[in-house]
N, CA, C and O of each residue as an XYZ file, in Angstrom:
924
protein
N      16.292     50.201     19.763
C      15.630     49.125     19.828
C      15.528     48.704     21.541
O      16.337     49.090     22.385
N      14.647     48.056     21.737
C      14.546     47.792     23.395
C      14.062     46.161     23.325
O      13.796     45.705     24.437
N      13.934     45.378     22.386
C      13.939     44.075     22.251
C      15.418     43.438     22.024
O      16.405     44.146     21.822
N      15.453     42.154     22.074
C      16.697     41.537     21.886
C      16.821     40.045     21.183
O      15.984     39.167     21.388
N      17.663     39.919     20.560
C      17.764     38.535     19.725
C      18.691     37.831     20.644
O      19.649     38.401     21.167
N      18.376     36.511     20.842
C      19.070     35.619     21.411
C      19.644     34.275     20.943
O      18.812     33.383     21.112
N      20.788     33.842     20.415
C      21.034     32.801     19.596
C      20.921     31.531     20.701
O      21.611     31.546     21.720
N      20.188     30.669     20.469
C      19.964     29.420     21.416
C      20.520     28.114     20.815
O      20.063     27.737     19.736
N      21.581     27.319     21.509
C      21.992     26.330     20.994
C      20.958     25.314     21.498
O      20.244     25.460     22.490
N      20.983     24.380     20.761
C      19.980     22.997     20.887
C      20.540     21.818     20.699
O      21.552     21.798     19.998
N      20.104     20.732     21.188
C      20.854     19.492     21.583
C      21.333     19.037     20.086
O      20.764     19.374     19.048
N      22.617     18.114     20.192
C      23.023     17.763     18.963
C      22.652     16.200     18.588
O      22.905     15.538     17.581
N      21.997     15.898     19.722
C      21.742     14.534     19.588
C      20.764     14.011     20.902
O      19.853     13.193     20.772
N      21.148     14.650     22.167
C      20.751     13.862     23.446
C      20.115     15.102     23.897
O      20.708     16.166     24.074
N      18.683     14.855     24.096
C      17.662     15.967     24.744
C      18.399     16.361     25.933
O      18.549     17.579     26.024
N      18.962     15.580     26.982
C      19.111     16.005     28.167
C      20.301     17.076     28.510
O      20.653     17.453     29.627
N      20.837     17.473     27.190
C      21.742     18.807     26.875
C      21.426     19.924     27.194
O      22.258     20.766     27.532
N      20.084     20.152     27.143
C      19.460     21.335     27.504
C      19.260     22.016     28.518
O      18.313     21.676     29.227
N      20.050     23.151     28.904
C      20.127     23.778     30.118
C      18.757     24.405     30.440
O      17.863     24.504     29.600
N      18.655     24.825     31.734
C      17.472     25.488     32.314
C      17.604     26.875     31.616
O      16.548     27.339     31.186
N      18.770     27.631     31.432
C      18.694     28.691     30.582
C      18.098     28.732     29.352
O      17.372     29.654     28.980
N      18.452     27.516     28.542
C      17.847     27.481     27.329
C      16.505     27.292     27.297
O      15.897     27.925     26.433
N      15.696     26.360     28.241
C      14.331     26.316     28.280
C      13.679     27.564     28.726
O      12.577     27.792     28.226
N      14.171     28.449     29.606
C      13.633     29.714     29.994
C      13.714     30.589     29.007
O      12.860     31.475     28.987
N      14.750     30.561     27.955
C      14.841     31.497     26.998
C      13.701     31.289     25.923
O      13.009     32.159     25.393
N      13.676     29.908     25.729
C      12.907     29.803     24.556
C      11.240     29.809     25.314
O      10.340     29.852     24.475
N      10.898     29.780     26.417
C       9.676     29.699     26.970
C       9.206     31.105     27.131
O       7.995     31.322     27.105
N      10.093     32.121     27.303
C       9.851     33.441     27.392
C       9.905     34.193     26.340
O       9.529     35.364     26.389
N      10.332     33.692     25.344
C      10.384     34.347     23.948
C       9.315     34.656     23.375
O       8.490     33.798     23.059
N       9.127     36.118     23.113
C       7.822     36.446     22.279
C       7.856     35.753     20.960
O       6.785     35.328     20.528
N       8.911     35.588     20.286
C       8.947     35.001     18.927
C      10.214     33.836     18.807
O      11.351     34.137     19.171
N       9.952     32.735     18.362
C      11.100     31.699     18.178
C      10.999     31.764     16.974
O       9.905     31.701     16.413
N      12.332     31.927     16.232
C      12.665     31.910     14.724
C      13.478     30.574     14.515
O      14.508     30.457     15.177
N      13.172     29.713     13.790
C      13.956     28.410     13.747
C      14.220     28.369     11.993
O      13.599     29.022     11.154
N      15.306     27.417     11.765
C      15.675     26.936     10.602
C      14.724     25.974     10.006
O      14.567     26.085      8.790
N      14.074     25.076     10.604
C      13.165     24.171     10.377
C      12.014     24.125     11.361
O      12.084     23.399     12.352
N      10.970     24.872     11.117
C       9.818     24.732     12.285
C       9.443     23.551     12.742
O       9.347     23.283     13.939
N       9.151     22.581     11.570
C       8.637     21.259     12.186
C       9.732     20.600     12.985
O       9.284     19.871     13.870
N      11.005     20.655     12.918
C      11.790     20.169     13.834
C      12.017     20.744     15.206
O      12.163     20.103     16.247
N      12.025     22.012     15.054
C      11.785     22.821     16.209
C      10.641     22.633     17.008
O      10.745     22.570     18.233
N       9.572     22.538     16.436
C       8.449     22.587     17.281
C       8.160     21.128     18.187
O       7.511     21.025     19.228
N       8.919     19.979     17.365
C       9.038     18.680     17.798
C      10.222     18.828     19.173
O      10.187     18.225     20.245
N      10.854     19.463     18.875
C      11.927     19.786     20.061
C      11.209     20.618     21.546
O      11.336     20.311     22.731
N      10.379     21.848     20.855
C      10.013     22.629     22.051
C       8.743     21.828     22.713
O       8.676     22.050     23.921
N       7.763     20.989     22.245
C       6.984     20.211     22.566
C       7.622     19.325     23.594
O       7.192     19.203     24.741
N       8.658     18.723     23.117
C       9.256     17.616     24.153
C       9.618     18.326     25.775
O       9.732     17.610     26.770
N       9.742     19.581     25.808
C      10.008     20.367     26.807
C       8.988     21.372     27.548
O       9.218     22.215     28.415
N       7.848     21.021     26.952
C       6.558     21.887     27.145
C       6.566     23.121     26.908
O       5.867     23.897     27.561
N       7.485     23.569     25.779
C       7.214     24.895     25.449
C       6.474     25.162     24.484
O       6.547     24.367     23.547
N       5.683     26.127     24.365
C       4.652     26.667     23.224
C       4.565     27.929     22.982
O       3.767     28.626     23.610
N       5.575     28.558     21.794
C       5.531     29.802     21.646
C       4.440     30.288     21.025
O       3.649     29.575     20.407
N       4.334     31.579     21.161
C       3.067     32.233     20.555
C       3.310     32.451     19.177
O       2.368     32.571     18.393
N       4.437     32.510     18.831
C       4.909     32.673     17.476
C       6.054     32.030     17.026
O       7.113     32.275     17.605
N       6.030     31.223     16.064
C       7.404     29.940     15.553
C       7.313     30.436     14.285
O       6.265     30.332     13.648
N       8.441     31.047     13.776
C       8.670     31.474     12.303
C       9.825     30.920     11.742
O      10.780     30.658     12.473
N       9.863     30.693     10.445
C      11.034     30.042      9.679
C      11.804     31.361      9.229
O      11.302     32.301      8.613
N      13.211     31.241      9.688
C      14.444     31.880      9.043
C      15.536     30.737      8.935
O      16.083     30.139      9.861
N      15.712     30.589      7.601
C      16.510     29.273      6.918
C      17.164     30.283      5.962
O      16.750     31.377      5.577
N      18.425     29.546      5.651
C      19.341     29.880      4.712
C      18.567     30.937      3.286
O      19.010     31.981      2.809
N      17.450     30.259      2.954
C      16.984     30.769      1.677
C      16.171     32.133      1.703
O      15.846     32.850      0.757
N      15.923     32.290      3.137
C      14.918     33.530      3.502
C      15.254     34.206      4.653
O      14.483     34.828      5.384
N      16.835     34.006      4.822
C      17.126     34.727      6.012
C      17.292     36.120      5.883
O      17.394     36.804      6.901
N      17.332     36.634      4.746
C      17.976     38.286      4.651
C      16.551     38.795      4.689
O      16.255     39.641      5.534
N      15.580     38.309      3.775
C      14.149     38.758      3.704
C      13.514     38.814      5.442
O      12.916     39.787      5.902
N      13.791     37.648      6.142
C      12.975     37.514      7.602
C      13.821     38.508      8.645
O      13.347     38.818      9.738
N      15.225     39.009      8.151
C      15.808     39.862      9.263
C      14.921     41.072      9.090
O      14.497     41.524     10.154
N      14.568     41.658      8.063
C      13.573     42.812      8.040
C      12.409     42.664      9.439
O      12.290     43.487     10.346
N      11.778     41.607      9.305
C      10.875     41.338     10.138
C      11.198     41.190     11.418
O      10.493     41.696     12.291
N      12.414     40.410     11.737
C      12.684     40.107     13.265
C      13.157     41.839     13.755
O      12.898     42.195     14.905
N      13.726     42.643     12.952
C      14.266     43.796     13.345
C      12.653     44.736     13.644
O      12.572     45.354     14.706
N      11.814     44.764     12.953
C      10.352     45.434     13.449
C      10.112     44.686     14.649
O       9.664     45.488     15.468
N      10.206     43.325     15.249
C       9.798     42.818     16.329
C      10.581     43.371     17.560
O      10.067     43.759     18.609
N      11.840     43.345     17.274
C      12.849     43.960     18.108
C      12.472     45.585     18.476
O      12.676     46.076     19.586
N      12.001     46.170     17.555
C      11.788     47.735     17.801
C      10.372     47.850     18.546
O      10.021     48.838     19.191
N       9.531     46.560     18.338
C       8.397     46.814     19.093
C       8.865     46.492     20.682
O       8.059     46.872     21.532
N       9.860     45.952     21.074
C      10.285     45.431     22.383
C      10.077     43.900     22.505
O      10.023     43.306     23.581
N       9.979     43.389     21.413
C       9.950     41.991     21.526
C      11.169     41.223     21.800
O      12.262     41.663     21.444
N      11.044     40.045     22.443
C      12.209     39.191     22.694
C      12.301     38.091     21.830
O      11.574     37.118     22.027
N      13.175     38.116     20.809
C      13.259     36.905     19.776
C      14.382     35.934     20.042
O      15.560     36.253     20.202
N      13.919     34.797     20.068
C      15.040     33.549     20.172
C      15.280     32.898     18.961
O      14.298     32.414     18.399
N      16.280     32.792     18.485
C      16.726     32.038     17.035
C      17.447     30.596     17.422
O      18.402     30.439     18.182
N      16.731     29.610     16.695
C      17.774     28.003     16.756
C      17.748     27.782     15.633
O      17.028     28.385     14.838
N      18.684     26.694     15.290
C      18.787     25.808     14.008
C      18.650     24.465     14.269
O      18.525     24.128     15.446
N      18.648     23.701     13.475
C      18.201     22.162     13.617
C      19.040     21.446     14.927
O      18.420     20.776     15.752
N      20.360     21.639     15.016
C      21.109     21.183     16.125
C      22.249     22.087     16.371
O      22.736     22.785     15.482
N      22.673     22.062     17.607
C      23.866     22.793     17.800
C      23.482     24.366     18.002
O      22.381     24.864     18.235
N      24.879     25.038     17.820
C      24.819     26.419     17.769
C      24.726     27.024     16.559
O      25.553     26.707     15.703
N      23.566     28.140     16.211
C      23.373     29.121     15.220
C      24.534     29.393     14.711
O      25.546     29.232     15.394
N      24.608     29.931     13.203
C      25.910     30.743     12.559
C      26.892     29.522     12.525
O      27.529     29.492     11.472
N      27.145     28.647     13.277
C      28.306     27.536     12.890
C      27.979     26.466     12.124
O      27.491     25.430     12.576
N      28.279     26.714     10.740
C      27.732     26.214      9.432
C      26.301     25.920      9.352
O      25.794     24.941      8.805
N      25.552     27.126     10.118
C      24.337     27.150      9.984
C      23.853     28.155      9.671
O      24.676     29.070      9.675
N      22.361     28.589      9.243
C      22.213     29.976      8.864
C      22.185     30.892     10.290
O      22.080     30.245     11.331
N      22.268     32.286     10.382
C      22.103     33.005     11.511
C      23.247     34.355     11.254
O      23.098     35.403     11.882
N      24.181     34.202     10.434
C      25.163     35.225     10.461
C      24.717     36.422      9.908
O      25.241     37.425     10.391
N      23.649     36.644      8.767
C      23.214     37.528      8.196
C      22.142     38.289      9.237
O      22.232     39.499      9.441
N      21.170     37.498      9.842
C      20.510     37.955     10.843
C      21.261     38.641     11.880
O      20.916     39.812     12.045
N      22.185     38.220     12.610
C      23.069     38.853     13.530
C      23.572     40.082     13.126
O      23.533     41.024     13.918
N      24.147     40.249     11.752
C      24.723     41.405     11.390
C      23.798     42.408     11.286
O      23.979     43.575     11.634
N      22.664     41.879     10.736
C      21.409     42.914     10.539
C      21.120     43.622     11.908
O      21.047     44.822     12.171
N      20.987     42.581     12.648
C      20.360     43.466     14.326
C      21.563     44.137     14.734
O      21.358     45.121     15.444
N      22.792     43.863     14.470
C      24.032     44.751     15.077
C      23.851     45.978     14.540
O      23.731     46.957     15.276
N      23.804     46.089     13.076
C      23.821     47.136     12.246
C      22.737     48.246     12.651
O      22.863     49.460     12.492
N      21.537     47.501     13.266
C      20.368     48.309     13.569
C      20.436     48.863     15.034
O      19.490     49.475     15.529
N      21.572     48.624     15.677
C      21.810     49.102     17.058
C      21.199     48.131     17.955
O      21.112     48.526     19.118
N      20.678     46.762     17.676
C      20.043     45.872     18.359
C      21.121     45.050     19.168
O      22.296     45.054     18.800
N      20.697     44.339     20.289
C      21.451     43.855     21.091
C      21.215     42.203     20.699
O      20.098     41.691     20.633
N      22.302     41.591     20.492
C      22.596     40.188     20.659
C      23.297     39.169     21.672
O      24.511     39.218     21.870
N      22.509     38.297     22.266
C      23.049     37.435     23.438
C      23.205     36.109     23.070
O      22.683     35.880     21.979
N      23.698     35.223     23.553
C      23.597     33.775     23.472
C      23.338     32.747     24.548
O      23.971     32.732     25.604
N      22.470     31.963     24.269
C      22.110     31.166     25.228
C      23.059     29.610     24.872
O      22.599     28.723     24.152
N      24.069     29.557     25.363
C      24.954     28.467     24.905
C      24.420     27.044     25.089
O      23.891     26.607     26.111
N      24.601     26.501     24.141
C      24.303     24.815     24.228
C      25.490     24.164     23.647
O      26.506     24.814     23.403
N      25.377     22.682     23.379
C      26.340     21.979     22.466
C      26.434     22.304     21.378
O      25.536     22.862     20.747
N      27.971     21.905     20.784
C      28.235     22.136     19.393
C      29.107     21.088     18.990
O      30.043     20.699     19.687
N      28.788     20.585     17.779
C      29.396     19.290     17.213
C      30.975     19.579     17.174
O      31.708     18.659     17.539
N      31.590     20.869     16.731
C      32.724     21.213     16.335
C      33.578     20.946     17.693
O      34.546     20.185     17.674
N      33.176     21.592     18.823
C      34.117     21.415     20.099
C      33.841     20.122     20.674
O      34.925     19.731     21.109
N      33.030     19.327     20.885
C      32.599     18.059     21.079
C      33.561     17.142     20.375
O      34.415     16.592     21.070
N      33.535     16.955     19.333
C      34.362     16.452     18.349
C      35.936     16.435     18.503
O      36.717     15.483     18.472
N      36.172     17.889     18.693
C      37.809     18.025     19.083
C      38.075     17.360     20.522
O      39.080     16.690     20.760
N      37.134     17.602     21.382
C      37.429     16.967     22.731
C      37.615     15.582     22.823
O      38.460     15.126     23.594
N      36.883     14.831     22.089
C      36.670     13.385     22.009
C      37.816     12.857     21.002
O      38.144     11.682     21.167
N      38.548     13.671     19.851
C      39.511     13.222     19.195
C      40.790     12.745     19.572
O      41.507     11.996     18.908
N      41.048     13.287     20.812
C      42.581     12.895     21.039
C      43.554     13.926     20.740
O      44.506     14.144     21.491
N      43.356     14.538     19.715
C      44.111     15.307     19.030
C      44.562     16.618     19.519
O      43.769     17.075     20.342
N      45.523     17.334     19.296
C      45.996     18.541     19.991
C      44.734     19.688     20.017
O      44.180     20.035     18.973
N      44.391     20.177     21.230
C      43.279     21.393     21.035
C      43.687     22.562     21.697
O      42.836     23.246     22.264
N      45.185     22.972     21.708
C      45.505     24.075     22.141
C      45.097     25.277     21.012
O      44.516     26.352     21.165
N      45.743     24.520     19.636
C      45.208     25.496     18.630
C      44.313     24.788     17.596
O      44.611     23.621     17.343
N      43.461     25.226     17.086
C      42.692     24.532     16.329
C      41.611     25.654     15.388
O      41.399     26.832     15.676
N      41.093     24.965     14.330
C      40.369     25.636     13.458
C      39.128     24.974     12.891
O      39.157     23.759     12.700
N      38.131     25.617     12.630
C      37.058     24.878     12.024
C      36.887     25.265     10.734
O      37.010     26.480     10.578
N      36.666     24.690      9.842
C      36.484     24.503      8.328
C      35.040     24.194      7.991
O      34.691     24.310      6.816
N      34.238     23.843      8.836
C      32.840     23.440      8.379
C      32.681     22.436      7.182
O      33.524     21.547      7.063
N      31.805     22.516      6.429
C      31.682     21.685      5.130
C      32.649     22.051      3.861
O      32.519     23.109      3.245
N      33.545     21.153      3.565
C      34.128     21.625      2.340
C      33.159     22.013      1.057
O      31.964     21.720      1.036
N      33.807     22.681      0.039
C      33.027     22.775     -1.032
C      32.836     21.517     -1.809
O      33.769     20.715     -1.792
N      31.716     21.217     -2.516
C      31.528     19.993     -2.819
C      32.193     19.610     -4.339
O      32.391     18.437     -4.656
N      32.432     20.469     -5.013
C      33.300     19.912     -6.190
C      34.104     21.061     -6.811
O      33.923     22.217     -6.429
N      35.011     20.743     -7.786
C      35.347     21.963     -8.648
C      36.608     22.477     -7.906
O      37.029     21.972     -6.866
N      37.192     23.574     -8.571
C      38.420     24.274     -8.100
C      38.308     24.742     -6.620
O      39.289     24.787     -5.878
N      37.060     25.085     -6.243
C      36.961     25.458     -4.903
C      37.347     24.489     -3.848
O      37.935     24.776     -2.805
N      36.950     23.294     -4.232
C      37.071     21.884     -3.189
C      38.505     21.941     -3.257
O      39.209     22.149     -2.269
N      39.011     21.726     -4.613
C      40.584     21.503     -4.780
C      41.419     22.623     -3.783
O      42.358     22.339     -3.040
N      40.913     23.746     -3.949
C      41.686     24.653     -2.920
C      41.634     24.558     -1.892
O      42.714     24.644     -1.306
N      40.493     24.347     -1.126
C      40.249     24.151      0.124
C      40.919     22.920      0.680
O      41.417     22.910      1.805
N      40.921     21.928     -0.096
C      41.667     20.781      0.442
C      43.173     20.881      0.527
O      43.820     20.262      1.371
N      43.690     21.655     -0.346
C      44.993     21.980     -0.154
C      45.245     22.933      0.898
O      46.300     22.769      1.512
N      44.497     23.905      1.242
C      44.663     24.794      2.539
C      44.425     23.875      3.558
O      45.328     23.927      4.393
N      43.442     22.936      3.856
C      43.577     21.953      4.988
C      44.519     21.180      5.257
O      44.759     20.956      6.444
N      45.353     20.531      4.167
C      46.301     19.828      4.035
C      47.515     20.373      4.673
O      48.245     19.678      5.379
N      47.755     21.795      4.386
C      48.810     22.642      5.023
C      48.619     23.267      6.364
O      49.553     23.802      6.962
N      47.415     23.196      6.830
C      47.070     23.955      7.904
C      47.971     23.387      9.173
O      47.997     22.164      9.305
N      48.631     24.115     10.012
C      49.443     23.611     10.929
C      48.715     23.220     12.164
O      49.307     22.573     13.028
N      47.387     23.591     12.317
C      46.378     23.371     13.494
C      45.629     22.372     13.434
O      45.280     21.987     12.318
N      45.227     21.754     14.488
C      44.201     20.745     14.208
C      43.054     21.289     13.536
O      42.626     22.389     13.886
N      42.337     20.437     12.318
C      41.287     21.061     11.876
C      39.801     20.499     11.960
O      39.935     19.276     11.930
N      38.718     20.747     12.034
C      37.751     20.070     12.639
C      36.710     20.496     11.101
O      36.401     21.639     10.763
N      36.371     19.322     10.447
C      35.503     19.510      9.432
C      34.217     18.541      9.756
O      34.177     17.564     10.504
N      33.107     19.164      8.898
C      31.900     18.338      9.020
C      31.729     17.610      7.462
O      32.184     18.033      6.399
N      30.930     16.394      7.701
C      30.653     15.935      6.184
C      29.215     15.242      6.286
O      28.598     14.930      7.305
N      28.925     15.120      5.209
C      27.519     14.134      4.905
C      27.964     12.768      4.930
O      29.059     12.404      4.500
N      27.071     11.998      5.454
C      27.519     10.351      5.176
C      27.741      9.986      3.713
O      28.731      9.327      3.395
N      26.898     10.373      2.864
C      27.186      9.923      1.533
C      28.515     10.528      0.688
O      28.797     10.061     -0.415
N      29.261     11.549      1.269
C      30.262     12.255      0.856
C      31.673     11.722      1.809
O      32.788     12.069      1.422
N      31.541     10.962      2.924
C      32.493     10.821      3.936
C      33.732     10.032      3.375
O      34.890     10.342      3.655
N      33.390      9.006      2.575
C      34.623      8.112      2.195
C      35.449      9.014      1.053
O      36.679      9.075      1.058
N      34.727      9.613      0.209
C      35.148     10.400     -0.937
C      36.188     11.419     -0.334
O      37.348     11.393     -0.746
N      35.772     12.367      0.688
C      36.350     13.298      1.420
C      37.596     12.881      2.041
O      38.620     13.559      1.953
N      37.522     11.695      2.714
C      38.814     10.931      3.653
C      39.479     10.790      2.484
O      40.465     11.518      2.367
N      39.165      9.889      1.368
C      39.978      9.361      0.487
C      40.851     10.606     -0.326
O      41.963     10.354     -0.790
N      40.282     11.870     -0.441
C      41.065     12.857     -1.023
C      41.825     13.833      0.106
O      42.691     14.677     -0.126
N      41.365     13.543      1.125
C      42.368     14.337      2.348
C      43.462     13.148      2.577
O      44.615     13.552      2.732
N      43.290     11.960      2.613
C      44.622     11.070      2.739
C      45.474     11.331      1.491
O      46.698     11.422      1.584
N      44.888     11.439      0.430
C      45.893     11.704     -1.179
C      46.746     13.109     -0.817
O      47.935     13.185     -1.128
N      45.947     14.387     -0.030
C      46.535     15.544     -0.140
C      47.432     15.423      1.138
O      48.499     16.037      1.140
N      47.005     14.533      2.425
C      48.319     14.772      3.515
C      48.858     13.771      3.869
O      49.637     13.798      4.822
N      48.537     12.449      3.088
C      49.336     11.312      3.239
C      48.835     10.287      4.108
O      48.248     10.622      5.137
N      49.014      8.933      3.784
C      47.949      8.023      4.843
C      48.593      7.904      6.150
O      48.344      6.839      6.714
N      49.444      8.808      6.858
C      50.069      8.556      8.242
C      49.461      9.646      8.942
O      49.363      9.510     10.161
N      48.979     10.831      8.356
C      48.445     11.820      9.094
C      47.297     11.440     10.216
O      46.274     10.820      9.929
N      47.594     11.864     11.407
C      46.325     11.240     12.425
C      44.751     11.949     12.149
O      44.608     13.083     11.692
N      43.876     11.237     12.442
C      42.547     11.810     12.195
C      41.634     11.142     13.184
O      41.920     10.041     13.655
N      40.509     11.811     13.514
C      39.433     11.017     14.268
C      38.193     11.591     13.602
O      37.860     12.767     13.459
N      37.433     10.161     13.130
C      36.100     10.584     12.617
C      34.985     10.212     13.694
O      35.106      9.176     14.348
N      33.967     11.013     13.863
C      33.069     11.106     15.013
C      31.855     11.166     14.350
O      31.503     12.009     13.525
N      31.222     10.181     14.781
C      29.586      9.682     14.233
C      28.853      9.876     15.344
O      29.156      9.361     16.420
N      27.675     10.751     15.144
C      26.398     10.705     15.883
C      27.003     11.153     17.385
O      26.882     10.374     18.331
N      27.563     12.261     17.524
C      27.993     12.741     19.100
C      26.660     12.735     19.567
O      25.590     12.945     18.996
N      27.019     12.386     20.975
C      25.802     12.421     22.121
C      24.899     11.638     21.902
O      24.121     11.589     22.855
N      24.533     10.743     20.758
C      23.639      9.815     20.515
C      23.670      8.692     20.964
O      24.795      8.441     21.397
N      22.734      7.601     21.112
C      23.039      6.347     21.862
C      24.151      5.309     21.290
O      24.749      4.451     21.939
N      24.301      5.675     19.605
C      25.303      4.703     19.297
C      26.437      5.608     18.677
O      26.899      5.427     17.550
N      26.818      6.572     19.518
C      27.890      7.305     19.141
C      29.344      6.594     18.943
O      29.756      5.954     19.911
N      30.027      6.640     17.963
C      31.199      6.072     17.600
C      32.425      7.055     17.268
O      32.241      8.195     16.843
N      33.687      6.507     17.501
C      34.817      7.432     17.149
C      35.868      6.269     16.416
O      36.151      5.209     16.974
N      36.320      6.621     15.236
C      37.326      5.878     14.735
C      38.710      6.993     14.869
O      38.666      8.204     14.650
N      39.748      6.303     15.234
C      41.122      7.240     15.689
C      42.141      6.332     15.024
O      42.041      5.105     15.026
N      43.208      7.068     14.408
C      44.323      6.804     14.109
C      44.923      7.111     12.790
O      44.408      8.118     12.302
N      45.773      6.616     12.107
C      46.325      7.164     10.896
C      45.211      7.096      9.693
O      44.481      6.107      9.636
N      45.088      8.121      8.763
C      44.215      8.405      8.174
C      43.847      7.249      7.181
O      42.681      6.994      6.880
N      44.828      6.638      6.744
C      44.942      5.490      6.031
C      44.175      4.263      6.712
O      43.423      3.504      6.100
N      44.424      4.201      7.818
C      43.898      2.932      8.559
C      42.242      3.150      8.763
O      41.395      2.305      8.474
N      41.984      4.459      9.317
C      40.685      4.679      9.391
C      39.930      4.701      8.184
O      38.794      4.228      8.180
N      40.443      5.204      7.145
C      39.554      4.985      5.739
C      39.166      3.575      5.651
O      37.997      3.245      5.449
N      40.306      2.577      5.828
C      40.220      1.147      5.522
C      38.781      0.703      6.176
O      37.923     -0.023      5.674
N      38.780      1.321      7.373
C      37.808      0.530      8.452
C      36.301      1.280      7.912
O      35.281      0.590      7.903
N      36.263      2.554      7.527
C      35.242      2.751      7.439
C      34.673      2.529      5.911
O      33.519      2.762      5.551
N      35.721      2.037      5.112
C      35.297      1.500      3.811
C      34.529     -0.006      3.891
O      34.105     -0.542      2.868
N      34.418     -0.548      5.062
C      33.798     -1.865      5.249
C      32.314     -1.589      5.707
O      31.487     -2.479      5.508
N      31.955     -0.506      6.261
C      30.735     -0.047      6.308
C      29.851      0.920      5.540
O      30.391      1.623      4.687
N      28.760      1.008      5.722
C      28.151      2.225      5.064
C      27.724      3.241      6.167
O      26.925      3.099      7.093
N      28.457      4.263      5.815
C      28.293      5.472      6.824
C      26.868      5.929      6.916
O      26.286      6.057      5.839
N      26.245      6.182      7.947
C      25.099      6.908      8.104
C      25.174      7.892      9.486
O      26.046      7.771     10.346
N      24.089      8.883      9.519
C      24.035      9.721     10.625
C      24.895     11.003     10.214
O      24.967     11.402      9.052
N      25.502     11.568     11.232
C      26.246     12.900     11.336
C      27.635     12.626     11.555
O      28.007     11.921     12.492
N      28.357     13.111     10.796
C      30.008     13.055     11.001
C      30.734     14.243     11.183
O      30.469     15.217     10.479
N      31.703     14.293     12.122
C      32.623     15.462     12.170
C      34.129     14.590     11.948
O      34.299     13.458     12.401
N      35.101     15.305     11.216
C      36.257     14.943     11.161
C      37.220     15.773     11.593
O      37.328     16.944     11.230
N      38.043     15.126     12.480
C      39.272     15.915     13.267
C      40.393     15.684     12.633
O      40.772     14.519     12.747
N      41.289     16.604     11.792
C      42.606     15.980     11.385
C      43.711     16.804     11.846
O      43.793     18.033     11.848
N      44.569     15.908     12.244
C      46.037     16.593     12.849
C      46.446     17.557     11.798
O      46.244     17.489     10.586
N      47.019     18.409     12.445
C      47.662     19.739     11.395
C      48.932     19.238     11.064
O      49.412     18.284     11.677
N      49.529     19.818     10.119
C      50.735     19.553      9.389
C      51.914     19.905     10.209
O      53.034     19.584      9.811
N      51.760     20.509     11.270
C      52.784     20.656     12.085
C      52.834     19.835     13.206
O      53.686     20.003     14.078
N      51.814     18.776     13.265
C      51.921     17.801     14.360
C      52.432     16.478     14.114
O      52.931     16.398     12.991
N      52.471     15.549     14.698
C      53.120     14.409     14.626
C      51.943     13.936     13.324
O      50.741     14.182     13.227
N      52.821     13.213     12.475
C      52.244     12.359     11.200
C      51.592     11.089     11.940
O      50.446     10.873     11.546
N      51.969     10.377     12.728
C      51.600      9.212     13.328
C      50.813      9.461     14.391
O      50.947     10.550     14.949
N      49.896      8.568     14.855
C      49.070      8.624     15.877
C      49.810      8.188     16.876
O      49.335      8.109     18.008
């Protein structure tokens, strides 16, 4: 293969977080593949980038579209892949595409941008020397119960993502699993105008959040089991 695939990070909220390399990668790509072409087109237009070909590659068509990407790479085309916000693959589509390109002998590069997991960890105030990323918990059933138990026993700081309509339920179940005094930081709308962070024992933070209606994007950073249980 003579072409290459570049995974491109996109802003998680603040349009000013796009680097010169990201702009250049998107502007010079022969094909831009996107999780949501409508959302990506708005982003590209904001930077005056108008790709010749903008193609949907999302969770439900990724395996099928990977074959098209491989053909473009064989033709020597430069392909960029973006998801809706942050870095592809991290709780986003892209893993199957990357594996297909590697298996076919293609090259994969990264034009790094912001991601919510590391940004949330940095502002949490919790130990960052050793940490792990859990993404979204299973929604229900035994898979959810098992994952909650694993998170509760994890000795490292844990970073989770959660949808606003499930946030209070998840915090309630985490508090039951780890105890009300375990340290937590709940980060809302990172890098956006109304970014907010709630820090403290999980029981206290849960009580504060119960008084509002959660909206926007949330990351939950939980102190590890081996760390202090008090803030």
